Residue frames relative to the residue before (quaternion, step in Angstrom):
aa qw qx qy qz dx dy dz
M 1.0000 0.0000 0.0000 0.0000 0.00 0.00 0.00
F 0.6413 0.5174 -0.3204 0.4674 3.55 0.97 -0.88
Y 0.6418 0.5202 -0.3182 0.4650 3.58 1.04 -0.83
A 0.6382 0.5356 -0.3259 0.4468 3.58 1.02 -0.81
I 0.6382 0.5213 -0.3204 0.4672 3.58 1.04 -0.82
L 0.6549 0.5162 -0.3084 0.4577 3.57 0.97 -0.89
T 0.6890 0.4910 -0.2907 0.4469 3.59 0.88 -0.93
N 0.6098 0.5416 -0.3544 0.4574 3.59 1.19 -0.46
Q 0.7364 0.4092 -0.2239 0.4900 3.57 1.10 -0.69
F 0.7911 0.1957 -0.0906 0.5724 3.60 1.10 -0.66
D 0.3864 -0.6928 0.5489 0.2634 3.55 -1.16 0.60
G 0.7702 -0.3877 0.2483 0.4413 3.58 -1.33 0.01
L 0.6634 0.5134 -0.3123 0.4459 3.58 0.95 -0.87
E 0.6672 0.4948 -0.2979 0.4704 3.57 0.97 -0.86
L 0.6384 0.5243 -0.3214 0.4628 3.59 1.03 -0.81
T 0.6357 0.5222 -0.3201 0.4698 3.56 1.03 -0.82
Y 0.6411 0.5235 -0.3185 0.4621 3.57 0.98 -0.86
I 0.6529 0.5062 -0.3134 0.4683 3.60 0.95 -0.87
A 0.6576 0.5178 -0.3076 0.4526 3.59 0.93 -0.94
I 0.6639 0.4980 -0.2994 0.4707 3.59 0.95 -0.91
S 0.6377 0.5316 -0.3241 0.4535 3.59 1.01 -0.79
I 0.6446 0.5078 -0.3150 0.4769 3.59 1.03 -0.81
L 0.6592 0.5013 -0.3033 0.4713 3.58 0.94 -0.91
L 0.6255 0.5384 -0.3296 0.4585 3.57 1.07 -0.78
A 0.6472 0.5175 -0.3189 0.4600 3.58 0.94 -0.86
I 0.6470 0.5109 -0.3116 0.4725 3.59 0.99 -0.86
A 0.6673 0.5091 -0.2970 0.4554 3.58 0.94 -0.94
V 0.6295 0.5306 -0.3318 0.4606 3.59 1.04 -0.78
V 0.6451 0.5085 -0.3166 0.4744 3.59 0.96 -0.86
A 0.6548 0.5100 -0.3107 0.4632 3.59 0.95 -0.90
A 0.6442 0.5213 -0.3148 0.4627 3.59 1.03 -0.82
L 0.6408 0.5167 -0.3212 0.4682 3.58 1.03 -0.78
I 0.6329 0.5177 -0.3248 0.4753 3.58 1.03 -0.79
A 0.6398 0.5224 -0.3205 0.4637 3.58 1.01 -0.86
Q 0.6351 0.5271 -0.3276 0.4600 3.59 1.01 -0.77
I 0.6195 0.5326 -0.3382 0.4671 3.57 1.09 -0.71
F 0.6484 0.5109 -0.3102 0.4716 3.59 0.98 -0.87
V 0.6267 0.5276 -0.3287 0.4699 3.59 1.04 -0.81
A 0.6678 0.5081 -0.2986 0.4546 3.58 0.91 -0.95
V 0.6583 0.5045 -0.3081 0.4660 3.59 0.98 -0.86
G 0.6655 0.4974 -0.2999 0.4687 3.60 0.94 -0.90
Y 0.6275 0.5353 -0.3147 0.4698 3.54 1.06 -0.85
W 0.6780 0.5008 -0.2849 0.4565 3.59 0.90 -0.99
R 0.6668 0.5009 -0.3088 0.4573 3.59 0.90 -0.90
G 0.6803 0.4879 -0.2878 0.4652 3.57 0.92 -0.91
N 0.6492 0.5267 -0.3108 0.4522 3.56 1.15 -0.61
R 0.6343 0.5196 -0.3300 0.4678 3.58 1.26 -0.23
V 0.6667 0.4865 -0.2889 0.4852 3.58 1.29 -0.30
Q 0.3914 -0.7265 0.5203 0.2200 3.57 -0.65 1.11
N 0.3660 -0.7208 0.5361 0.2433 3.60 -0.93 0.83
S 0.5942 -0.6231 0.3916 0.3246 3.56 -1.14 0.70
L 0.5823 0.5871 -0.3717 0.4220 3.60 1.24 -0.31
G 0.3102 -0.7574 0.5088 0.2669 3.56 1.10 -0.68
L 0.5376 0.6207 -0.3947 0.4122 3.58 1.27 0.43
T 0.4447 -0.6599 0.5341 0.2856 3.55 -1.09 0.74
G 0.6939 -0.4475 0.3466 0.4451 3.56 -1.29 0.15
E 0.6496 0.5172 -0.3115 0.4621 3.57 0.99 -0.84
E 0.6864 0.4926 -0.2856 0.4524 3.59 0.87 -0.94
F 0.6706 0.4853 -0.3037 0.4718 3.59 0.98 -0.82
A 0.6282 0.5223 -0.3347 0.4697 3.59 1.02 -0.75
R 0.6547 0.5122 -0.3045 0.4651 3.58 0.96 -0.91
K 0.6311 0.5411 -0.3178 0.4560 3.58 1.02 -0.84
L 0.6912 0.4751 -0.2776 0.4685 3.59 0.85 -0.97
L 0.6383 0.5297 -0.3269 0.4529 3.58 0.99 -0.83
D 0.6853 0.4805 -0.2853 0.4671 3.59 0.88 -0.92
E 0.6890 0.4920 -0.2852 0.4492 3.58 0.93 -0.87
N 0.7522 0.3663 -0.2000 0.5099 3.58 1.17 -0.51
G 0.6375 -0.6140 0.3065 0.3503 3.54 1.14 0.73
M 0.5955 0.5469 -0.3849 0.4452 3.60 1.04 0.76
P 0.0857 0.8398 -0.5309 0.0746 3.62 0.77 0.98
D 0.6255 0.5598 -0.3307 0.4313 3.60 1.23 -0.45
V 0.5914 0.5568 -0.3726 0.4487 3.62 1.21 -0.31
Q 0.2980 -0.7783 0.5327 0.1476 3.57 -0.81 1.04
V 0.2351 -0.7178 0.6306 0.1786 3.54 -1.34 0.30
K 0.0664 0.8161 -0.5661 0.0951 3.59 -0.61 1.14
K 0.5319 -0.6016 0.4947 0.3323 3.53 -1.32 0.39
C 0.4997 -0.6461 0.4889 0.3062 3.56 -1.02 0.82
G 0.3773 -0.6769 0.5792 0.2530 3.53 -1.11 0.74
I 0.7472 -0.3991 0.2721 0.4564 3.57 -1.27 0.01
L 0.6933 0.4764 -0.2858 0.4590 3.60 0.83 -0.98
R 0.6559 0.5016 -0.3153 0.4677 3.59 0.93 -0.83
T 0.6257 0.5347 -0.3325 0.4605 3.57 1.04 -0.76
L 0.6897 0.4948 -0.2778 0.4498 3.57 0.93 -0.95
F 0.7972 0.3497 -0.1627 0.4644 3.59 0.81 -1.02
F 0.8189 0.2518 -0.1075 0.5044 3.60 0.99 -0.75
G 0.2610 -0.7618 0.5471 0.2284 3.60 1.01 -0.73
N 0.7579 -0.2487 0.2367 0.5547 3.58 -1.08 -0.72
H 0.2294 0.7848 -0.5458 0.1832 3.60 -0.71 0.99
Y 0.3525 -0.6805 0.5875 0.2598 3.52 -1.39 0.12
S 0.2335 -0.7759 0.5749 0.1138 3.57 -0.84 1.01
I 0.3176 -0.7572 0.5365 0.1947 3.58 -0.63 1.10
M 0.6040 0.5599 -0.3575 0.4404 3.60 1.17 -0.51
K 0.7618 0.3513 -0.1788 0.5141 3.58 0.94 -0.94
R 0.2586 -0.7688 0.5235 0.2608 3.59 1.29 -0.36
T 0.5072 0.6316 -0.3937 0.4345 3.50 0.94 1.08
V 0.3117 -0.6955 0.6155 0.2009 3.54 -1.11 0.79
Y 0.1222 -0.7951 0.5926 0.0416 3.57 -0.63 1.14
L 0.0505 -0.8021 0.5949 -0.0152 3.57 -0.82 1.07
R 0.5261 -0.6262 0.4754 0.3242 3.55 -1.07 0.76
I 0.6873 -0.5195 0.3220 0.3925 3.55 -1.22 0.52
F 0.7106 0.4431 -0.2679 0.4764 3.61 0.99 -0.79
T 0.6300 0.4909 -0.3337 0.5008 3.57 1.31 -0.10
I 0.7125 0.4840 -0.2682 0.4315 3.56 0.83 -0.99
R 0.7703 0.3911 -0.1969 0.4635 3.62 1.01 -0.74
K 0.6742 0.4964 -0.3027 0.4554 3.61 1.19 -0.36
A 0.3247 -0.7249 0.5765 0.1914 3.56 -1.14 0.74
S 0.3069 0.7763 -0.4835 0.2633 3.56 0.72 1.13
V 0.6670 -0.4682 0.3837 0.4345 3.56 -1.33 0.11
T 0.6354 0.5281 -0.3278 0.4581 3.58 0.96 -0.82
S 0.6510 0.5260 -0.3173 0.4459 3.59 0.88 -0.93
A 0.6658 0.4954 -0.3023 0.4689 3.59 0.93 -0.89
A 0.6673 0.5140 -0.3019 0.4465 3.59 0.92 -0.93
I 0.6908 0.4671 -0.2797 0.4757 3.59 0.85 -0.98
A 0.6331 0.5306 -0.3330 0.4546 3.60 0.95 -0.83
A 0.6621 0.5070 -0.3081 0.4578 3.60 0.93 -0.90
Q 0.6707 0.5050 -0.3074 0.4480 3.59 0.93 -0.86
K 0.6729 0.4779 -0.3031 0.4764 3.60 0.98 -0.73
V 0.6070 0.5194 -0.3524 0.4875 3.60 1.10 -0.61
A 0.6100 0.5500 -0.3446 0.4546 3.59 1.08 -0.71
L 0.6204 0.5225 -0.3352 0.4793 3.60 1.11 -0.65
A 0.6294 0.5240 -0.3245 0.4732 3.58 1.05 -0.80
E 0.6461 0.5144 -0.3151 0.4675 3.58 1.02 -0.80
A 0.6303 0.5278 -0.3287 0.4649 3.59 1.01 -0.80
H 0.6297 0.5184 -0.3190 0.4827 3.58 1.07 -0.77
R 0.6545 0.5202 -0.3044 0.4564 3.57 0.92 -0.93
N 0.7145 0.4512 -0.2389 0.4783 3.57 1.08 -0.83
G 0.5255 -0.6826 0.3837 0.3326 3.59 1.28 0.07
D 0.2375 0.7814 -0.5393 0.2053 3.59 1.10 0.65
R 0.4131 -0.7601 0.4475 0.2265 3.58 -0.48 1.24
K 0.6614 0.5089 -0.3176 0.4502 3.59 0.87 -0.91
M 0.6415 0.5273 -0.3141 0.4602 3.54 1.00 -0.85
I 0.6827 0.4949 -0.2887 0.4536 3.58 0.90 -0.94
V 0.6521 0.4981 -0.3163 0.4761 3.61 0.94 -0.87
R 0.6479 0.5128 -0.3182 0.4647 3.59 0.92 -0.89
G 0.6625 0.5235 -0.3048 0.4406 3.57 0.95 -0.91
R 0.6868 0.4889 -0.2833 0.4573 3.57 0.97 -0.85
L 0.7285 0.4077 -0.2312 0.4996 3.57 1.13 -0.63
Q 0.4206 0.7622 -0.4341 0.2316 3.57 1.28 -0.24
G 0.6648 0.5042 -0.3059 0.4585 3.57 0.89 -0.90
L 0.6624 0.4946 -0.2959 0.4785 3.55 0.97 -0.90
G 0.6248 0.5565 -0.3304 0.4368 3.56 1.06 -0.76
V 0.6652 0.4919 -0.2979 0.4762 3.57 1.11 -0.68
F 0.7861 0.3653 -0.1760 0.4666 3.58 0.82 -1.01
A 0.4984 0.7039 -0.4154 0.2892 3.61 1.16 -0.50
P 0.6856 0.4832 -0.3270 0.4353 3.65 0.71 -0.89
C 0.6374 0.5422 -0.3237 0.4415 3.58 1.12 -0.67
L 0.6734 0.5193 -0.2909 0.4385 3.57 1.15 -0.60
F 0.5447 0.6651 -0.4000 0.3178 3.60 1.14 -0.53
I 0.7042 0.4730 -0.2816 0.4484 3.62 0.72 -1.05
P 0.6478 0.5006 -0.3434 0.4603 3.67 0.88 -0.79
L 0.6330 0.5348 -0.3351 0.4483 3.61 0.98 -0.75
V 0.6684 0.4914 -0.2977 0.4725 3.57 0.92 -0.89
I 0.6439 0.5209 -0.3219 0.4586 3.61 0.96 -0.85
I 0.6375 0.5202 -0.3219 0.4684 3.60 0.96 -0.88
G 0.6553 0.5207 -0.3075 0.4527 3.57 0.95 -0.90
L 0.6618 0.5045 -0.3052 0.4630 3.60 0.96 -0.85
V 0.6420 0.5252 -0.3199 0.4578 3.59 0.98 -0.86
I 0.6535 0.5054 -0.3100 0.4705 3.59 0.94 -0.89
D 0.6351 0.5363 -0.3244 0.4513 3.58 1.00 -0.85
L 0.6990 0.4816 -0.2719 0.4534 3.58 0.92 -0.93
L 0.7525 0.4128 -0.2141 0.4664 3.57 0.95 -0.88
V 0.7875 0.3408 -0.1566 0.4889 3.57 1.01 -0.79
M 0.8296 0.0585 0.0254 0.5548 3.59 0.77 -1.00
H 0.4230 -0.6943 0.5231 0.2555 3.54 -1.28 0.42
F 0.6106 0.5251 -0.3530 0.4763 3.56 1.27 0.12
L 0.4726 -0.6940 0.4733 0.2664 3.56 -1.14 0.63
I 0.1873 0.8160 -0.5246 0.1546 3.57 1.02 0.79
F 0.7196 0.4496 -0.2609 0.4605 3.56 0.74 -1.08
T 0.6190 0.5293 -0.3489 0.4637 3.57 1.06 -0.71
G 0.6313 0.5347 -0.3252 0.4579 3.57 1.02 -0.79
I 0.6502 0.5060 -0.3124 0.4728 3.57 0.98 -0.88
A 0.6493 0.5203 -0.3125 0.4583 3.57 0.98 -0.89
L 0.6438 0.5240 -0.3186 0.4576 3.58 1.01 -0.84
I 0.6525 0.5134 -0.3096 0.4636 3.57 0.99 -0.88
L 0.6634 0.4937 -0.3017 0.4745 3.59 0.95 -0.90
G 0.6508 0.5158 -0.3116 0.4619 3.56 0.98 -0.86
L 0.6450 0.5127 -0.3169 0.4697 3.57 1.00 -0.83
A 0.6240 0.5387 -0.3358 0.4557 3.58 1.06 -0.78
F 0.6429 0.5154 -0.3219 0.4663 3.59 0.99 -0.82
I 0.6521 0.5114 -0.3126 0.4643 3.58 0.98 -0.86
V 0.6253 0.5336 -0.3330 0.4620 3.59 1.04 -0.79
F 0.6360 0.5163 -0.3246 0.4728 3.60 0.97 -0.84
S 0.6377 0.5232 -0.3178 0.4675 3.57 0.99 -0.85
F 0.6451 0.5240 -0.3104 0.4614 3.57 1.02 -0.84
I 0.6373 0.5318 -0.3254 0.4529 3.59 0.99 -0.85
V 0.6372 0.5229 -0.3219 0.4658 3.58 0.97 -0.87
T 0.6684 0.4983 -0.2975 0.4652 3.57 0.92 -0.93
L 0.6326 0.5364 -0.3187 0.4588 3.57 1.05 -0.81
L 0.6991 0.4710 -0.2671 0.4670 3.59 0.97 -0.88
N 0.5112 0.6670 -0.4142 0.3495 3.59 1.18 -0.47
I 0.6658 0.5489 -0.3192 0.3919 3.58 0.88 -0.95
P 0.7412 0.3884 -0.2683 0.4773 3.68 0.61 -0.97
V 0.6424 0.5373 -0.3284 0.4368 3.60 1.01 -0.80
E 0.7092 0.4476 -0.2636 0.4766 3.58 0.82 -1.00
K 0.6314 0.5376 -0.3393 0.4441 3.60 1.01 -0.75
K 0.6493 0.5083 -0.3125 0.4716 3.59 0.97 -0.87
A 0.6577 0.5037 -0.3074 0.4682 3.58 0.99 -0.83
I 0.6289 0.5330 -0.3338 0.4570 3.59 1.05 -0.72
V 0.6355 0.5264 -0.3263 0.4611 3.60 0.98 -0.86
R 0.6683 0.4871 -0.2948 0.4787 3.58 0.96 -0.89
A 0.6445 0.5244 -0.3218 0.4539 3.60 0.96 -0.85
Q 0.6512 0.5242 -0.3199 0.4458 3.58 0.98 -0.80
E 0.5806 0.5607 -0.3748 0.4561 3.60 1.13 -0.55
W 0.6769 0.4749 -0.2854 0.4846 3.59 0.93 -0.89
L 0.6756 0.5047 -0.2989 0.4466 3.56 0.93 -0.90
N 0.6195 0.5504 -0.3422 0.4430 3.61 1.04 -0.72
A 0.7030 0.4474 -0.2555 0.4902 3.55 1.13 -0.68
S 0.7449 0.4237 -0.2113 0.4700 3.59 1.24 -0.30
L 0.7785 0.3270 -0.1624 0.5105 3.58 0.99 -0.83
T 0.5987 -0.5504 0.4370 0.3843 3.56 -1.31 0.22
P 0.6696 -0.4927 0.3543 0.4282 3.65 -1.20 0.34
E 0.6474 0.5193 -0.3215 0.4559 3.60 0.97 -0.80
E 0.6587 0.4952 -0.3037 0.4782 3.57 0.98 -0.84
N 0.6485 0.5197 -0.3183 0.4561 3.59 0.99 -0.78
E 0.6266 0.5295 -0.3367 0.4622 3.58 1.05 -0.72
R 0.6438 0.5055 -0.3155 0.4801 3.58 1.03 -0.77
A 0.6421 0.5195 -0.3181 0.4655 3.59 1.01 -0.83
K 0.6342 0.5366 -0.3280 0.4497 3.61 1.01 -0.81
K 0.6320 0.5282 -0.3294 0.4616 3.59 1.03 -0.76
I 0.6329 0.5211 -0.3251 0.4714 3.57 1.02 -0.81
F 0.6761 0.4969 -0.2917 0.4593 3.58 0.90 -0.94
R 0.6294 0.5356 -0.3386 0.4499 3.62 1.01 -0.77
C 0.6388 0.5207 -0.3212 0.4665 3.57 0.99 -0.82
Y 0.6423 0.5191 -0.3215 0.4632 3.58 0.98 -0.82
M 0.6669 0.5054 -0.3120 0.4500 3.61 0.90 -0.86
V 0.6205 0.5238 -0.3390 0.4750 3.59 1.02 -0.76
E 0.6429 0.5199 -0.3144 0.4664 3.58 1.00 -0.85
Y 0.6544 0.5113 -0.3198 0.4561 3.62 0.92 -0.84
V 0.6466 0.5140 -0.3184 0.4652 3.59 0.98 -0.84
L 0.6748 0.4841 -0.2953 0.4723 3.59 0.92 -0.87
Q 0.6092 0.5392 -0.3486 0.4654 3.59 1.07 -0.66
F 0.6331 0.5238 -0.3206 0.4712 3.57 1.07 -0.79
I 0.6528 0.5078 -0.3163 0.4647 3.59 0.94 -0.87
V 0.6373 0.5187 -0.3193 0.4721 3.59 0.99 -0.83
A 0.6660 0.5028 -0.3032 0.4601 3.60 0.89 -0.93
L 0.6488 0.5188 -0.3138 0.4598 3.59 0.99 -0.83
L 0.6855 0.4750 -0.2856 0.4720 3.57 0.87 -0.94
R 0.6328 0.5264 -0.3313 0.4612 3.59 1.03 -0.73
L 0.6389 0.5195 -0.3209 0.4679 3.57 1.03 -0.79
I 0.6574 0.4980 -0.3048 0.4765 3.60 0.95 -0.90
Q 0.6403 0.5346 -0.3170 0.4514 3.56 0.99 -0.88
L 0.6596 0.5141 -0.3030 0.4569 3.57 0.96 -0.90
I 0.6495 0.5117 -0.3155 0.4655 3.59 0.95 -0.86
L 0.6536 0.5063 -0.3085 0.4704 3.59 0.97 -0.86
K 0.6431 0.5286 -0.3226 0.4505 3.56 1.01 -0.81
I 0.6285 0.5281 -0.3296 0.4662 3.58 1.03 -0.78
F 0.6520 0.5091 -0.3125 0.4669 3.59 0.97 -0.85
L 0.6523 0.5160 -0.3145 0.4576 3.58 0.98 -0.83
K 0.6581 0.5022 -0.2990 0.4746 3.59 0.98 -0.87
A 0.6442 0.5226 -0.3195 0.4580 3.57 1.00 -0.85
R 0.6584 0.5073 -0.3089 0.4623 3.58 0.99 -0.80
Q 0.6447 0.5249 -0.3222 0.4529 3.58 1.02 -0.79
N 0.6862 0.4738 -0.2797 0.4757 3.58 1.08 -0.78
């Protein structure tokens, strides 16, 4: 009966849009919960001293030198890098960037994160295509969603002030959709790229840390992978929602 009432008020396209919006809201909540688990695991691991007695910077430098990457630098993230990227490897700068609590602490978390980011540097050195494409699109993947709404607003203002046709709004929508697609591609590539780096990092950690420390590092990595998967689901649902919204707007016009 409830379905019959809905179908009387909304057609199939509108119902699909509502369903996708509900699923998106659920996925966003799940992603936020996963981020909390990541933060808790990160914090707990950062309180435990690693048996090597090496800081994140020292362990990253050790792995880079031992694996033939003396030209790759290790630096502390600045404020903007911390906010938008966190711990990461930059293919443009050929630099492993670590947050202040990772680079300076000699903890299990610092060792685990440092190893995983060095593994990304190694993948870049070895010419891993997915890693390189993800690295080149990473900045756009972060800022793309923020650019969509301003583009649409600019298009609407131009339409109202200059022309009576929705030409500029259409162009803005297409450009905004392109940015969202790029963001989706980055999120899609995160899973295989980060998973491969985690497997490589665990090889180094197994040879360096105690079994107890490795078990703690594995828990941190599992939380990160769950977060990456949920981010992909959110990006996919957001892309579908945006496409449906464009169709609905086009039909109304």
